[in-house]
Backbone as ProteinMPNN parsed JSONL, in Angstrom:
{"seq_chain_A": "XXXXXXXXXXXXXXXXXXXXXXXXXXXXXXXXXXXXXXXXXXXXXXXXXXXXXXXXXXXXXXXXXXXXXXXXXXXXXXXXXXXXXXXXXX", "coords_chain_A": {"N_chain_A": [[-49.902, 28.826, 99.057], [-52.417, 26.475, 99.591], [-54.744, 24.494, 97.62], [-57.265, 24.293, 98.779], [-57.306, 26.567, 100.521], [-57.014, 28.64, 98.596], [-59.383, 28.258, 97.178], [-61.277, 28.883, 99.169], [-60.679, 31.571, 99.774], [-61.048, 32.714, 97.283], [-63.708, 32.25, 97.046], [-64.727, 33.837, 99.128], [-63.991, 36.328, 98.162], [-65.466, 36.509, 95.843], [-67.975, 36.518, 97.031], [-67.836, 39.047, 98.393], [-67.867, 40.685, 96.156], [-70.434, 40.29, 95.23], [-71.912, 41.319, 97.362], [-71.129, 43.921, 97.285], [-71.939, 44.892, 94.921], [-73.695, 47.019, 94.256], [-72.198, 49.216, 94.639], [-70.104, 49.205, 93.076], [-68.79, 49.874, 89.764], [-69.964, 48.211, 86.807], [-67.983, 47.452, 84.937], [-65.764, 47.24, 86.465], [-66.529, 45.322, 88.314], [-66.504, 43.1, 86.548], [-63.77, 43.062, 85.819], [-62.519, 42.632, 88.289], [-63.587, 40.143, 88.967], [-62.334, 38.671, 87.01], [-59.652, 38.858, 87.769], [-59.812, 37.319, 90.157], [-60.52, 34.882, 89.096], [-58.211, 34.306, 87.722], [-56.447, 33.686, 89.646], [-55.354, 35.817, 90.869], [-55.543, 36.925, 93.555], [-54.862, 38.867, 95.564], [-54.458, 41.101, 94.031], [-57.104, 41.437, 93.123], [-58.433, 42.137, 95.471], [-57.152, 44.469, 96.201], [-57.86, 46.025, 94.024], [-60.619, 46.142, 94.353], [-60.797, 47.59, 96.769], [-59.501, 50.001, 95.996], [-61.243, 50.962, 93.973], [-63.608, 51.321, 95.39], [-62.756, 53.315, 97.234], [-62.1, 55.388, 95.614], [-64.546, 56.676, 94.904], [-65.4, 57.167, 97.4], [-67.163, 55.292, 98.593], [-69.627, 54.016, 100.883], [-69.089, 51.677, 103.494], [-70.343, 48.827, 105.158], [-69.802, 47.787, 108.568], [-69.291, 44.937, 108.737], [-68.509, 44.408, 106.112], [-66.148, 45.927, 105.786], [-64.711, 44.656, 107.797], [-64.533, 42.035, 106.784], [-62.984, 42.436, 104.491], [-60.533, 43.379, 105.561], [-59.888, 41.192, 107.044], [-59.278, 39.3, 105.032], [-57.052, 40.594, 103.974], [-55.186, 40.254, 106.123], [-55.22, 37.463, 106.21], [-54.075, 36.83, 103.79], [-51.656, 37.886, 104.06], [-51.001, 40.604, 103.247], [-49.889, 43.893, 102.489], [-50.336, 47.321, 103.586], [-51.943, 48.596, 101.798], [-54.692, 48.107, 101.135], [-56.093, 48.685, 103.524], [-55.372, 51.297, 103.798], [-56.677, 52.479, 101.601], [-59.284, 51.924, 102.259], [-59.743, 53.752, 104.232], [-60.939, 55.927, 103.139], [-63.476, 55.296, 102.767], [-66.608, 55.894, 104.049], [-68.397, 54.871, 107.071], [-71.248, 52.738, 106.68]], "CA_chain_A": [[-51.288, 28.682, 99.435], [-52.955, 25.246, 99.063], [-55.955, 24.601, 96.783], [-58.48, 24.543, 99.632], [-57.215, 27.982, 100.904], [-57.287, 29.397, 97.419], [-60.821, 28.278, 96.882], [-61.974, 29.662, 100.277], [-60.441, 33.014, 99.625], [-61.724, 33.126, 96.035], [-65.232, 32.283, 97.312], [-64.957, 35.069, 99.909], [-63.923, 37.599, 97.322], [-66.73, 36.513, 94.961], [-69.1, 36.944, 97.906], [-67.826, 40.451, 98.56], [-68.289, 41.276, 94.91], [-71.933, 40.249, 95.197], [-72.388, 42.257, 98.417], [-70.751, 45.329, 96.941], [-72.182, 45.163, 93.506], [-74.463, 48.283, 94.102], [-71.255, 50.294, 94.817], [-68.915, 49.089, 92.044], [-69.243, 49.887, 88.313], [-70.016, 46.895, 86.137], [-66.737, 47.137, 84.266], [-64.774, 46.872, 87.591], [-66.911, 43.969, 88.822], [-65.966, 42.186, 85.604], [-62.277, 43.022, 85.928], [-62.231, 42.014, 89.667], [-63.922, 38.675, 88.804], [-61.327, 38.055, 86.19], [-58.498, 38.651, 88.623], [-60.092, 36.194, 91.033], [-60.464, 33.545, 88.33], [-56.893, 34.06, 87.316], [-55.696, 33.421, 90.837], [-54.701, 37.135, 91.416], [-56.412, 37.239, 94.676], [-54.452, 40.091, 96.191], [-54.751, 42.153, 93.095], [-58.53, 41.607, 93.121], [-58.806, 42.778, 96.775], [-56.63, 45.849, 96.125], [-58.6, 46.705, 93.033], [-61.862, 46.358, 94.993], [-60.551, 48.652, 97.677], [-59.205, 51.156, 95.225], [-62.495, 51.492, 93.289], [-64.557, 51.814, 96.431], [-62.199, 54.536, 97.843], [-62.156, 56.543, 94.655], [-65.867, 57.267, 95.032], [-65.753, 57.233, 98.777], [-68.388, 54.456, 98.809], [-69.729, 53.586, 102.308], [-68.946, 50.231, 103.832], [-70.932, 48.328, 106.474], [-68.708, 47.276, 109.418], [-68.935, 43.604, 108.372], [-67.866, 44.417, 104.761], [-64.875, 46.336, 106.097], [-64.009, 43.606, 108.556], [-64.24, 40.892, 105.91], [-61.939, 42.804, 103.58], [-59.358, 43.427, 106.341], [-59.499, 39.815, 107.474], [-58.667, 38.757, 103.929], [-55.71, 41.207, 103.886], [-54.391, 39.505, 107.121], [-54.992, 36.037, 105.833], [-53.16, 36.7, 102.57], [-50.403, 38.597, 104.504], [-50.774, 41.675, 102.429], [-49.399, 45.228, 103.114], [-51.246, 48.296, 104.123], [-52.669, 49.302, 100.683], [-56.166, 47.964, 101.231], [-56.5, 49.306, 104.746], [-55.173, 52.744, 103.489], [-57.793, 52.811, 100.647], [-60.609, 51.831, 102.903], [-59.935, 54.903, 105.144], [-61.753, 56.911, 102.467], [-64.925, 54.771, 102.644], [-67.209, 56.127, 105.306], [-69.22, 53.814, 107.601], [-72.59, 52.683, 106.195]], "C_chain_A": [[-51.79, 27.276, 98.791], [-54.272, 25.49, 98.354], [-57.164, 24.957, 97.547], [-58.492, 26.051, 100.118], [-57.561, 28.886, 99.797], [-58.826, 29.507, 97.195], [-61.728, 28.951, 97.965], [-61.904, 31.132, 100.066], [-61.122, 33.506, 98.363], [-63.19, 33.207, 96.318], [-65.553, 33.499, 98.162], [-64.935, 36.326, 99.073], [-65.106, 37.687, 96.361], [-67.875, 36.952, 95.779], [-69.081, 38.459, 98.141], [-68.193, 41.155, 97.303], [-69.784, 41.367, 94.823], [-72.499, 41.276, 96.173], [-72.156, 43.642, 98.069], [-71.161, 45.728, 95.526], [-72.966, 46.46, 93.225], [-73.475, 49.431, 94.243], [-70.079, 50.154, 93.873], [-69.503, 49.189, 90.675], [-69.106, 48.534, 87.705], [-68.728, 46.541, 85.538], [-65.672, 46.704, 85.368], [-65.147, 45.602, 88.216], [-66.308, 42.92, 87.876], [-64.468, 41.985, 85.731], [-61.872, 42.291, 87.251], [-62.449, 40.522, 89.568], [-62.881, 38.005, 87.943], [-60.024, 37.849, 86.909], [-58.655, 37.491, 89.584], [-59.926, 34.84, 90.29], [-59.049, 33.306, 87.833], [-55.894, 33.817, 88.504], [-54.894, 34.608, 91.295], [-55.548, 37.711, 92.503], [-56.048, 38.56, 95.372], [-54.794, 41.254, 95.322], [-56.225, 42.441, 93.078], [-58.983, 42.407, 94.377], [-58.342, 44.202, 96.716], [-57.477, 46.595, 95.137], [-60.014, 47.088, 93.634], [-61.828, 47.549, 95.906], [-60.312, 49.976, 97.034], [-60.455, 51.836, 94.658], [-63.487, 52.015, 94.308], [-64.029, 53.137, 97.075], [-62.257, 55.648, 96.887], [-63.431, 57.274, 94.715], [-66.367, 57.482, 96.463], [-67.074, 56.569, 99.123], [-68.422, 54.004, 100.296], [-69.593, 52.042, 102.389], [-69.642, 49.944, 105.146], [-69.722, 47.693, 107.258], [-68.28, 45.812, 109.044], [-68.155, 43.492, 107.041], [-66.397, 44.808, 105.045], [-64.009, 45.241, 106.81], [-63.596, 42.406, 107.76], [-63.116, 41.218, 104.969], [-60.591, 42.819, 104.324], [-58.926, 42.045, 106.85], [-58.802, 39.1, 106.273], [-57.184, 39.312, 103.74], [-54.755, 40.416, 104.884], [-54.157, 38.067, 106.727], [-54.045, 35.883, 104.71], [-51.884, 37.398, 102.853], [-50.007, 39.705, 103.518], [-50.341, 42.939, 103.207], [-50.593, 46.062, 103.53], [-52.134, 49.003, 103.002], [-54.172, 49.254, 100.838], [-56.683, 48.808, 102.403], [-56.41, 50.838, 104.485], [-56.303, 53.176, 102.579], [-59.114, 52.912, 101.419], [-60.846, 52.941, 103.941], [-60.857, 55.942, 104.522], [-63.174, 56.502, 102.233], [-65.546, 54.987, 104.054], [-68.033, 54.906, 105.861], [-70.649, 53.943, 106.927], [-73.551, 52.514, 107.247]], "O_chain_A": [[-51.574, 27.012, 97.608], [-54.853, 26.569, 98.47], [-57.992, 25.763, 97.123], [-59.538, 26.7, 100.121], [-58.328, 29.829, 99.991], [-59.427, 30.572, 97.056], [-62.788, 29.498, 97.663], [-62.897, 31.854, 100.157], [-61.709, 34.588, 98.354], [-63.858, 34.142, 95.875], [-66.576, 34.143, 97.93], [-65.736, 37.244, 99.248], [-65.661, 38.755, 96.103], [-68.713, 37.708, 95.286], [-70.127, 39.107, 98.104], [-68.824, 42.208, 97.392], [-70.341, 42.381, 94.4], [-73.44, 42.004, 95.855], [-72.907, 44.516, 98.502], [-70.766, 46.778, 95.02], [-72.927, 46.965, 92.103], [-73.869, 50.569, 93.987], [-69.15, 50.962, 93.915], [-70.586, 48.662, 90.419], [-68.203, 47.779, 88.065], [-68.356, 45.37, 85.61], [-64.807, 45.868, 85.104], [-64.28, 44.832, 88.63], [-65.679, 41.964, 88.33], [-63.977, 40.856, 85.746], [-60.98, 41.443, 87.259], [-61.622, 39.728, 90.016], [-62.584, 36.831, 88.162], [-59.35, 36.836, 86.724], [-57.7, 36.745, 89.8], [-59.324, 33.874, 90.759], [-58.713, 32.159, 87.54], [-54.678, 33.761, 88.322], [-53.897, 34.47, 92.004], [-56.157, 38.777, 92.403], [-56.961, 39.303, 95.732], [-55.34, 42.261, 95.775], [-56.597, 43.613, 93.022], [-59.855, 43.27, 94.274], [-59.075, 45.092, 97.148], [-57.8, 47.753, 95.399], [-60.504, 48.2, 93.436], [-62.698, 48.418, 95.849], [-60.86, 50.987, 97.473], [-60.697, 53.033, 94.815], [-64.128, 53.044, 94.093], [-64.842, 53.994, 97.421], [-62.451, 56.792, 97.299], [-63.397, 58.497, 94.577], [-67.5, 57.887, 96.723], [-67.945, 57.119, 99.796], [-67.392, 53.661, 100.876], [-69.94, 51.287, 101.481], [-69.545, 50.706, 106.108], [-68.785, 47.156, 106.668], [-67.091, 45.491, 109.033], [-67.291, 42.633, 106.866], [-65.488, 44.107, 104.601], [-62.85, 44.972, 106.492], [-62.532, 41.82, 107.961], [-62.328, 40.324, 104.66], [-59.599, 42.327, 103.787], [-57.74, 41.785, 107.052], [-57.834, 38.369, 106.486], [-56.257, 38.576, 103.402], [-53.669, 39.985, 104.495], [-53.064, 37.523, 106.883], [-53.283, 34.919, 104.658], [-51.055, 37.509, 101.95], [-48.88, 39.759, 103.026], [-50.435, 42.997, 104.433], [-51.689, 45.562, 103.784], [-52.944, 49.882, 103.297], [-54.848, 50.271, 100.685], [-57.637, 49.569, 102.239], [-57.292, 51.582, 104.914], [-56.857, 54.247, 102.826], [-59.912, 53.834, 101.25], [-61.948, 53.087, 104.469], [-61.481, 56.736, 105.226], [-63.969, 57.21, 101.615], [-65.128, 54.406, 105.055], [-68.313, 53.99, 105.089], [-71.152, 55.035, 106.661], [-74.751, 52.449, 106.982]]}, "name": "protein", "num_of_chains": 1, "seq": "XXXXXXXXXXXXXXXXXXXXXXXXXXXXXXXXXXXXXXXXXXXXXXXXXXXXXXXXXXXXXXXXXXXXXXXXXXXXXXXXXXXXXXXXXX"}
């Protein structure tokens, strides 16, 4: 992944953290932000999905679509999509 792609994806992940901050515990927001800053972008997205699914937090259609688009862009497996199944529509 080139620097521009990394910066774009990192920016999108930071944006998702901001949009989802009312549904994520503060300690998890901090941890996910640290993953992003350490270039662990896939791990950050997986952690975000896992935390949301644990409490069955609702997701707006655009939030779900943005997360799944990142999965596709980063060529990740099915873990995020599987976790998001437990998040009802908002």
